[in-house]
Backbone and ligand atoms as CSV (ligand in chain L), in Angstrom:
chain,resi,resn,atom,element,x,y,z
A,1,UNK,N,N,18.412,1.776,-21.738
A,1,UNK,CA,C,18.909,0.533,-21.236
A,1,UNK,C,C,18.543,-0.519,-22.178
A,2,UNK,N,N,19.542,-1.543,-22.405
A,2,UNK,CA,C,19.143,-2.674,-23.297
A,2,UNK,C,C,18.244,-3.469,-22.901
A,3,UNK,N,N,17.433,-4.090,-23.866
A,3,UNK,CA,C,16.336,-4.830,-23.567
A,3,UNK,C,C,16.636,-6.373,-23.978
A,4,UNK,N,N,16.096,-7.212,-23.192
A,4,UNK,CA,C,16.511,-8.644,-23.590
A,4,UNK,C,C,15.033,-9.291,-23.771
A,5,UNK,N,N,15.008,-10.031,-25.026
A,5,UNK,CA,C,13.588,-10.645,-24.988
A,5,UNK,C,C,13.695,-12.015,-24.594
A,6,UNK,N,N,12.718,-12.404,-24.040
A,6,UNK,CA,C,12.489,-13.789,-23.657
A,6,UNK,C,C,10.979,-14.223,-23.642
A,7,UNK,N,N,10.696,-15.486,-23.792
A,7,UNK,CA,C,9.410,-16.144,-23.988
A,7,UNK,C,C,8.883,-16.462,-22.672
A,8,UNK,N,N,7.562,-16.372,-22.441
A,8,UNK,CA,C,7.034,-16.662,-21.155
A,8,UNK,C,C,5.768,-17.586,-21.532
A,9,UNK,N,N,5.613,-18.522,-20.699
A,9,UNK,CA,C,4.533,-19.383,-20.939
A,9,UNK,C,C,3.407,-19.148,-19.827
A,10,UNK,N,N,2.230,-18.931,-20.131
A,10,UNK,CA,C,1.283,-18.718,-19.046
A,10,UNK,C,C,-0.077,-19.389,-19.562
A,11,UNK,N,N,-0.870,-19.714,-18.369
A,11,UNK,CA,C,-2.146,-20.241,-18.449
A,11,UNK,C,C,-3.107,-19.295,-19.290
A,12,UNK,N,N,-3.994,-19.751,-20.005
A,12,UNK,CA,C,-4.829,-18.751,-20.955
A,12,UNK,C,C,-5.632,-17.729,-19.777
A,13,UNK,N,N,-6.063,-18.327,-18.682
A,13,UNK,CA,C,-6.789,-17.283,-17.877
A,13,UNK,C,C,-6.042,-16.278,-17.299
A,14,UNK,N,N,-4.690,-16.831,-16.981
A,14,UNK,CA,C,-3.646,-15.674,-16.488
A,14,UNK,C,C,-3.401,-14.760,-17.454
A,15,UNK,N,N,-3.173,-15.097,-18.783
A,15,UNK,CA,C,-2.914,-14.154,-19.898
A,15,UNK,C,C,-3.933,-13.139,-20.011
A,16,UNK,N,N,-5.242,-13.679,-19.877
A,16,UNK,CA,C,-6.405,-12.957,-20.040
A,16,UNK,C,C,-6.387,-11.786,-19.068
A,17,UNK,N,N,-6.036,-12.139,-17.782
A,17,UNK,CA,C,-6.104,-11.325,-16.653
A,17,UNK,C,C,-4.822,-10.390,-16.905
A,18,UNK,N,N,-3.756,-10.628,-17.312
A,18,UNK,CA,C,-2.631,-9.764,-17.724
A,18,UNK,C,C,-3.115,-8.738,-18.773
A,19,UNK,N,N,-3.880,-9.121,-19.712
A,19,UNK,CA,C,-4.325,-8.315,-20.794
A,19,UNK,C,C,-5.256,-7.186,-20.364
A,20,UNK,N,N,-6.164,-7.861,-19.482
A,20,UNK,CA,C,-7.211,-6.856,-18.813
A,20,UNK,C,C,-6.492,-5.975,-17.861
A,21,UNK,N,N,-5.482,-6.408,-17.177
A,21,UNK,CA,C,-4.740,-5.351,-16.279
A,21,UNK,C,C,-4.038,-4.440,-17.093
A,22,UNK,N,N,-3.362,-4.773,-18.176
A,22,UNK,CA,C,-2.677,-3.942,-19.150
A,22,UNK,C,C,-3.614,-2.845,-19.728
A,23,UNK,N,N,-4.946,-3.276,-20.113
A,23,UNK,CA,C,-5.820,-2.566,-20.665
A,23,UNK,C,C,-6.348,-1.415,-19.536
A,24,UNK,N,N,-6.717,-1.867,-18.369
A,24,UNK,CA,C,-7.420,-0.933,-17.497
A,24,UNK,C,C,-6.392,-0.036,-16.911
A,25,UNK,N,N,-5.067,-0.353,-16.966
A,25,UNK,CA,C,-4.038,0.425,-16.283
A,25,UNK,C,C,-3.444,1.180,-17.464
A,26,UNK,N,N,-3.820,1.174,-18.767
A,26,UNK,CA,C,-3.195,2.063,-19.622
A,26,UNK,C,C,-2.009,1.641,-20.097
A,27,UNK,N,N,-1.584,0.231,-19.994
A,27,UNK,CA,C,-0.185,-0.167,-20.587
A,27,UNK,C,C,-0.272,-0.313,-21.988
A,28,UNK,N,N,0.624,-0.073,-22.740
A,28,UNK,CA,C,0.628,-0.105,-24.278
A,28,UNK,C,C,0.673,-1.537,-24.782
A,29,UNK,N,N,1.234,-2.462,-23.919
A,29,UNK,CA,C,1.393,-3.799,-24.383
A,29,UNK,C,C,1.694,-4.733,-23.157
A,30,UNK,N,N,1.753,-6.083,-23.472
A,30,UNK,CA,C,1.959,-6.888,-22.326
A,30,UNK,C,C,3.410,-6.603,-21.639
A,31,UNK,N,N,4.508,-6.402,-22.436
A,31,UNK,CA,C,5.769,-6.040,-22.104
A,31,UNK,C,C,5.753,-5.039,-20.838
A,32,UNK,N,N,5.090,-3.965,-21.231
A,32,UNK,CA,C,4.971,-2.753,-20.141
A,32,UNK,C,C,4.359,-3.351,-18.946
A,33,UNK,N,N,3.285,-4.010,-19.168
A,33,UNK,CA,C,2.474,-4.497,-17.898
A,33,UNK,C,C,3.354,-5.217,-17.134
A,34,UNK,N,N,4.056,-6.425,-17.685
A,34,UNK,CA,C,4.903,-7.158,-16.922
A,34,UNK,C,C,5.955,-6.558,-16.232
A,35,UNK,N,N,6.606,-5.422,-16.980
A,35,UNK,CA,C,7.741,-4.756,-16.430
A,35,UNK,C,C,7.284,-4.121,-15.111
A,36,UNK,N,N,6.105,-3.537,-15.305
A,36,UNK,CA,C,5.627,-2.734,-14.042
A,36,UNK,C,C,5.239,-3.850,-12.899
A,37,UNK,N,N,4.712,-4.848,-13.242
A,37,UNK,CA,C,4.359,-5.895,-12.264
A,37,UNK,C,C,5.821,-6.476,-11.385
A,38,UNK,N,N,6.675,-6.773,-12.234
A,38,UNK,CA,C,7.977,-7.209,-11.780
A,38,UNK,C,C,8.554,-6.234,-10.828
A,39,UNK,N,N,8.790,-5.043,-11.384
A,39,UNK,CA,C,9.267,-3.971,-10.551
A,39,UNK,C,C,8.752,-3.689,-9.434
A,40,UNK,N,N,7.529,-3.658,-9.469
A,40,UNK,CA,C,6.554,-3.307,-8.174
A,40,UNK,C,C,6.798,-4.492,-7.099
A,41,UNK,N,N,6.944,-5.616,-7.589
A,41,UNK,CA,C,7.021,-6.826,-6.506
A,41,UNK,C,C,8.487,-6.702,-5.930
A,42,UNK,N,N,9.453,-6.368,-6.797
A,42,UNK,CA,C,10.813,-6.390,-6.319
A,42,UNK,C,C,11.112,-5.325,-5.489
A,43,UNK,N,N,10.372,-4.227,-5.862
A,43,UNK,CA,C,10.697,-3.075,-4.880
A,43,UNK,C,C,9.951,-3.285,-3.576
A,44,UNK,N,N,8.780,-3.872,-3.542
A,44,UNK,CA,C,8.100,-4.277,-2.309
A,44,UNK,C,C,8.986,-5.069,-1.539
A,45,UNK,N,N,9.679,-6.016,-1.999
A,45,UNK,CA,C,10.550,-6.893,-1.259
A,45,UNK,C,C,11.614,-6.118,-0.631
A,46,UNK,N,N,12.069,-5.294,-1.224
A,46,UNK,CA,C,13.244,-4.407,-0.669
A,46,UNK,C,C,12.609,-3.534,0.612
A,47,UNK,N,N,11.359,-3.364,0.430
A,47,UNK,CA,C,10.776,-2.571,1.553
A,47,UNK,C,C,10.698,-3.412,2.890
A,48,UNK,N,N,10.825,-4.650,2.784
A,48,UNK,CA,C,10.662,-5.491,3.954
A,48,UNK,C,C,12.041,-5.484,4.697
A,49,UNK,N,N,12.853,-4.421,4.516
A,49,UNK,CA,C,14.255,-4.348,5.126
A,49,UNK,C,C,14.364,-3.089,5.893
A,50,UNK,N,N,15.661,-2.798,6.297
A,50,UNK,CA,C,15.795,-1.826,7.259
A,50,UNK,C,C,16.103,-0.388,6.454
A,51,UNK,N,N,15.744,-0.349,5.351
A,51,UNK,CA,C,16.098,0.948,4.692
A,51,UNK,C,C,15.004,2.047,5.153
A,52,UNK,N,N,15.523,3.222,5.319
A,52,UNK,CA,C,14.669,4.315,5.878
A,52,UNK,C,C,13.929,4.894,4.704
A,53,UNK,N,N,12.419,4.820,4.772
A,53,UNK,CA,C,11.607,5.294,3.661
A,53,UNK,C,C,10.456,6.239,4.171
A,54,UNK,N,N,9.950,6.916,3.330
A,54,UNK,CA,C,8.881,7.815,3.813
A,54,UNK,C,C,7.600,7.442,2.903
A,55,UNK,N,N,6.446,7.630,3.537
A,55,UNK,CA,C,5.152,7.231,2.772
A,55,UNK,C,C,4.043,7.674,3.500
A,56,UNK,N,N,2.946,6.928,3.123
A,56,UNK,CA,C,1.824,7.205,3.876
A,56,UNK,C,C,0.801,6.011,4.015
A,57,UNK,N,N,0.060,6.023,5.028
A,57,UNK,CA,C,-0.882,4.932,5.156
A,57,UNK,C,C,-2.348,5.633,4.778
A,58,UNK,N,N,-3.183,4.873,4.185
A,58,UNK,CA,C,-4.569,5.580,3.809
A,58,UNK,C,C,-5.456,4.485,4.291
A,59,UNK,N,N,-6.547,4.967,5.113
A,59,UNK,CA,C,-7.435,4.163,5.466
A,59,UNK,C,C,-8.841,4.852,5.420
A,60,UNK,N,N,-9.829,3.938,5.015
A,60,UNK,CA,C,-11.121,4.293,5.011
A,60,UNK,C,C,-11.995,3.348,5.796
A,61,UNK,N,N,-12.858,3.934,6.604
A,61,UNK,CA,C,-13.584,3.049,7.705
A,61,UNK,C,C,-14.790,3.840,8.158
A,62,UNK,N,N,-15.717,2.855,8.627
A,62,UNK,CA,C,-16.876,3.419,9.207
A,62,UNK,C,C,-16.718,3.741,10.618
A,63,UNK,N,N,-16.713,4.992,11.261
A,63,UNK,CA,C,-16.385,5.188,12.596
A,63,UNK,C,C,-17.424,4.721,13.644
A,64,UNK,N,N,-18.510,4.209,13.046
A,64,UNK,CA,C,-19.521,3.805,13.990
A,64,UNK,C,C,-19.190,2.312,14.427
A,65,UNK,N,N,-18.329,1.675,13.787
A,65,UNK,CA,C,-18.014,0.254,13.996
A,65,UNK,C,C,-17.006,-0.035,15.121
A,66,UNK,N,N,-17.308,-0.693,16.097
A,66,UNK,CA,C,-16.386,-1.441,17.032
A,66,UNK,C,C,-15.078,-0.618,17.311
A,67,UNK,N,N,-15.230,0.525,18.013
A,67,UNK,CA,C,-13.977,1.254,18.675
A,67,UNK,C,C,-12.858,1.248,17.549
A,68,UNK,N,N,-13.146,1.505,16.277
A,68,UNK,CA,C,-11.930,1.602,15.482
A,68,UNK,C,C,-11.046,2.702,15.830
A,69,UNK,N,N,-11.674,3.926,16.094
A,69,UNK,CA,C,-10.841,5.228,16.221
A,69,UNK,C,C,-10.038,4.940,17.580
A,70,UNK,N,N,-10.484,4.355,18.628
A,70,UNK,CA,C,-9.613,4.180,19.933
A,70,UNK,C,C,-8.556,3.024,19.675
A,71,UNK,N,N,-8.852,1.979,18.925
A,71,UNK,CA,C,-7.895,1.019,18.538
A,71,UNK,C,C,-6.820,1.706,17.645
A,72,UNK,N,N,-7.121,2.474,16.753
A,72,UNK,CA,C,-6.234,3.077,15.835
A,72,UNK,C,C,-5.358,4.029,16.475
A,73,UNK,N,N,-5.950,4.809,17.537
A,73,UNK,CA,C,-5.417,5.708,18.258
A,73,UNK,C,C,-4.178,5.091,19.240
A,74,UNK,N,N,-4.583,4.007,19.730
A,74,UNK,CA,C,-3.675,3.099,20.640
A,74,UNK,C,C,-2.414,2.689,19.871
A,75,UNK,N,N,-2.673,2.071,18.657
A,75,UNK,CA,C,-1.665,1.642,17.731
A,75,UNK,C,C,-0.635,2.873,17.354
A,76,UNK,N,N,-1.182,3.877,17.024
A,76,UNK,CA,C,-0.534,5.077,16.561
A,76,UNK,C,C,0.337,5.621,17.631
A,77,UNK,N,N,0.024,5.424,18.869
A,77,UNK,CA,C,0.679,5.918,19.982
A,77,UNK,C,C,2.026,4.913,20.131
A,78,UNK,N,N,1.742,3.751,19.774
A,78,UNK,CA,C,2.936,2.776,19.963
A,78,UNK,C,C,3.979,2.998,18.822
A,79,UNK,N,N,3.646,3.802,17.891
A,79,UNK,CA,C,4.574,4.060,16.714
A,79,UNK,C,C,4.682,5.523,16.490
A,80,UNK,N,N,4.537,6.256,17.685
A,80,UNK,CA,C,4.769,7.581,17.422
A,80,UNK,C,C,6.024,8.112,16.865
A,81,UNK,N,N,6.907,7.266,17.078
A,81,UNK,CA,C,8.456,7.688,16.507
A,81,UNK,C,C,8.474,7.552,14.962
A,82,UNK,N,N,7.602,6.893,14.233
A,82,UNK,CA,C,7.649,6.856,12.843
A,82,UNK,C,C,6.472,7.707,12.201
A,83,UNK,N,N,5.471,8.242,12.891
A,83,UNK,CA,C,4.523,9.072,12.387
A,83,UNK,C,C,4.730,10.473,12.441
A,84,UNK,N,N,4.646,11.019,11.162
A,84,UNK,CA,C,5.031,12.503,11.047
A,84,UNK,C,C,3.728,13.339,11.414
A,85,UNK,N,N,2.641,12.820,10.834
A,85,UNK,CA,C,1.223,13.606,10.998
A,85,UNK,C,C,0.197,12.687,10.539
A,86,UNK,N,N,-0.974,13.102,10.990
A,86,UNK,CA,C,-2.157,12.262,10.421
A,86,UNK,C,C,-3.254,13.287,10.184
A,87,UNK,N,N,-3.982,12.993,9.099
A,87,UNK,CA,C,-5.160,13.773,8.758
A,87,UNK,C,C,-6.362,12.981,8.791
A,88,UNK,N,N,-7.421,13.506,9.303
A,88,UNK,CA,C,-8.689,12.799,9.475
A,88,UNK,C,C,-9.702,13.639,8.688
A,89,UNK,N,N,-10.360,12.883,7.651
A,89,UNK,CA,C,-11.432,13.691,7.022
A,89,UNK,C,C,-12.696,13.060,7.196
A,90,UNK,N,N,-13.771,13.604,7.609
A,90,UNK,CA,C,-15.173,12.798,7.805
A,90,UNK,C,C,-15.897,13.133,6.299
A,91,UNK,N,N,-15.888,11.896,5.636
A,91,UNK,CA,C,-16.401,11.901,4.279
A,91,UNK,C,C,-17.768,12.013,4.082
A,92,UNK,N,N,-18.373,11.381,5.269
A,92,UNK,CA,C,-19.888,11.386,5.311
A,92,UNK,C,C,-20.209,11.234,6.700
A,93,UNK,N,N,-21.538,11.061,6.978
A,93,UNK,CA,C,-21.987,10.762,8.430
A,93,UNK,C,C,-21.323,9.670,8.959
A,94,UNK,N,N,-21.101,8.607,8.115
A,94,UNK,CA,C,-20.400,7.451,8.842
A,94,UNK,C,C,-18.938,7.130,8.359
A,95,UNK,N,N,-18.637,7.446,7.108
A,95,UNK,CA,C,-17.301,7.249,6.584
A,95,UNK,C,C,-16.138,8.143,6.901
A,96,UNK,N,N,-14.998,7.591,7.319
A,96,UNK,CA,C,-13.806,8.478,7.558
A,96,UNK,C,C,-12.801,8.029,6.570
A,97,UNK,N,N,-11.952,9.075,6.308
A,97,UNK,CA,C,-10.682,8.776,5.450
A,97,UNK,C,C,-9.512,9.395,6.485
A,98,UNK,N,N,-8.509,8.368,6.658
A,98,UNK,CA,C,-7.432,8.892,7.502
A,98,UNK,C,C,-6.170,8.619,6.746
A,99,UNK,N,N,-5.396,9.764,6.766
A,99,UNK,CA,C,-3.947,9.745,5.933
A,99,UNK,C,C,-2.963,9.972,7.055
A,100,UNK,N,N,-2.106,8.779,7.072
A,100,UNK,CA,C,-0.879,9.151,8.121
A,100,UNK,C,C,0.266,9.008,7.436
A,101,UNK,N,N,1.012,10.153,7.505
A,101,UNK,CA,C,2.362,10.279,6.923
A,101,UNK,C,C,3.300,9.721,7.882
A,102,UNK,N,N,4.366,8.888,7.116
A,102,UNK,CA,C,5.232,8.051,7.971
A,102,UNK,C,C,6.579,8.266,7.376
A,103,UNK,N,N,7.651,7.975,8.337
A,103,UNK,CA,C,8.926,7.967,7.931
A,103,UNK,C,C,9.721,7.064,8.894
A,104,UNK,N,N,10.357,5.995,8.255
A,104,UNK,CA,C,11.132,5.199,9.236
A,104,UNK,C,C,11.620,3.902,8.612
A,105,UNK,N,N,12.134,2.850,9.331
A,105,UNK,CA,C,12.508,1.835,8.724
A,105,UNK,C,C,11.467,1.045,7.967
A,106,UNK,N,N,11.640,0.533,6.764
A,106,UNK,CA,C,10.483,0.105,5.872
A,106,UNK,C,C,9.671,-1.144,6.718
A,107,UNK,N,N,10.657,-1.994,7.418
A,107,UNK,CA,C,9.981,-2.987,8.185
A,107,UNK,C,C,8.999,-2.587,9.314
A,108,UNK,N,N,9.372,-1.404,9.873
A,108,UNK,CA,C,8.615,-0.898,11.000
A,108,UNK,C,C,7.242,-0.361,10.528
A,109,UNK,N,N,7.418,0.363,9.327
A,109,UNK,CA,C,6.242,0.914,8.520
A,109,UNK,C,C,5.308,0.053,8.191
A,110,UNK,N,N,5.855,-1.253,7.725
A,110,UNK,CA,C,4.972,-2.183,7.136
A,110,UNK,C,C,4.205,-2.934,8.382
A,111,UNK,N,N,4.927,-3.072,9.587
A,111,UNK,CA,C,4.331,-3.605,10.700
A,111,UNK,C,C,3.273,-2.633,11.292
A,112,UNK,N,N,3.572,-1.376,11.320
A,112,UNK,CA,C,2.378,-0.454,11.681
A,112,UNK,C,C,1.221,-0.515,10.597
A,113,UNK,N,N,1.557,-0.611,9.416
A,113,UNK,CA,C,0.562,-0.479,8.416
A,113,UNK,C,C,-0.443,-1.902,8.575
A,114,UNK,N,N,0.354,-2.973,8.747
A,114,UNK,CA,C,-0.524,-4.292,9.027
A,114,UNK,C,C,-1.389,-4.127,10.158
A,115,UNK,N,N,-0.938,-3.517,11.161
A,115,UNK,CA,C,-1.746,-3.501,12.404
A,115,UNK,C,C,-3.022,-2.751,12.170
A,116,UNK,N,N,-2.787,-1.470,11.565
A,116,UNK,CA,C,-3.928,-0.429,11.444
A,116,UNK,C,C,-4.791,-1.147,10.477
A,117,UNK,N,N,-4.408,-1.588,9.261
A,117,UNK,CA,C,-5.263,-2.178,8.314
A,117,UNK,C,C,-5.881,-3.355,8.726
A,118,UNK,N,N,-5.175,-4.071,9.894
A,118,UNK,CA,C,-5.918,-5.205,10.226
A,118,UNK,C,C,-7.052,-5.085,11.216
A,119,UNK,N,N,-7.234,-3.896,11.611
A,119,UNK,CA,C,-8.354,-3.509,12.598
A,119,UNK,C,C,-9.583,-4.028,12.141
A,120,UNK,N,N,-10.268,-4.640,12.692
A,120,UNK,CA,C,-11.663,-5.140,12.269
A,120,UNK,C,C,-12.604,-4.061,11.858
A,121,UNK,N,N,-12.941,-3.966,10.626
A,121,UNK,CA,C,-13.995,-2.921,10.303
A,121,UNK,C,C,-13.444,-1.892,9.221
A,122,UNK,N,N,-12.022,-2.063,9.199
A,122,UNK,CA,C,-11.418,-1.139,8.209
A,122,UNK,C,C,-11.863,-1.549,6.819
A,123,UNK,N,N,-12.446,-0.676,6.055
A,123,UNK,CA,C,-12.970,-1.028,4.686
A,123,UNK,C,C,-11.898,-1.207,3.664
A,124,UNK,N,N,-11.054,-0.257,3.792
A,124,UNK,CA,C,-9.973,-0.257,2.782
A,124,UNK,C,C,-8.711,0.421,3.364
A,125,UNK,N,N,-7.471,-0.149,3.050
A,125,UNK,CA,C,-6.371,0.304,3.540
A,125,UNK,C,C,-4.984,0.220,2.669
A,126,UNK,N,N,-4.228,0.990,2.806
A,126,UNK,CA,C,-3.068,0.893,1.778
A,126,UNK,C,C,-1.910,1.649,2.351
A,127,UNK,N,N,-0.616,0.970,2.188
A,127,UNK,CA,C,0.539,1.589,2.655
A,127,UNK,C,C,1.395,1.886,1.380
A,128,UNK,N,N,1.706,3.238,1.131
A,128,UNK,CA,C,2.617,3.709,0.129
A,128,UNK,C,C,3.807,4.051,0.531
A,129,UNK,N,N,5.027,3.496,-0.005
A,129,UNK,CA,C,6.195,3.900,0.528
A,129,UNK,C,C,7.177,4.378,-0.699
A,130,UNK,N,N,8.076,5.248,-0.429
A,130,UNK,CA,C,8.980,5.535,-1.428
A,130,UNK,C,C,10.327,5.910,-0.740
A,131,UNK,N,N,11.456,5.803,-1.509
A,131,UNK,CA,C,12.781,5.971,-0.755
A,131,UNK,C,C,12.843,7.560,-0.383
A,132,UNK,N,N,13.353,7.742,0.733
A,132,UNK,CA,C,13.357,9.213,1.304
A,132,UNK,C,C,14.730,9.631,1.260
A,133,UNK,N,N,15.642,8.970,0.405
A,133,UNK,CA,C,17.122,9.600,0.383
A,133,UNK,C,C,17.435,9.575,-0.997
L,1,NI,NI,NI,-14.566,10.748,10.762
């Protein structure tokens, strides 16, 4: 693909952050890092639409905290039509890892993910989606 050069003006701090992002993620140069960031953001924007996509929601939480399991279960039942399966791993005495495989309209998966990750006490959560067609 043809490449067009253009110049970008950035504050010093932002440029330093870009360089450290490029280094820690193994990008060869700033152009590659920028390309990745731009593509990622534009693809994510497309996810906010009605395209049918497949993906996974990954959550880490302490199951001793505040009915997380029952809240998560209630939410998942409201979205049974887009949940393919879920796996629960007890990582330690307290910590749980849950991986929920999903397929459906991107906007609905985002809504489900926001509700689950928004449960108070969830330590970490992430939705990954990719085109399913
Ligand atoms: Ni567990």
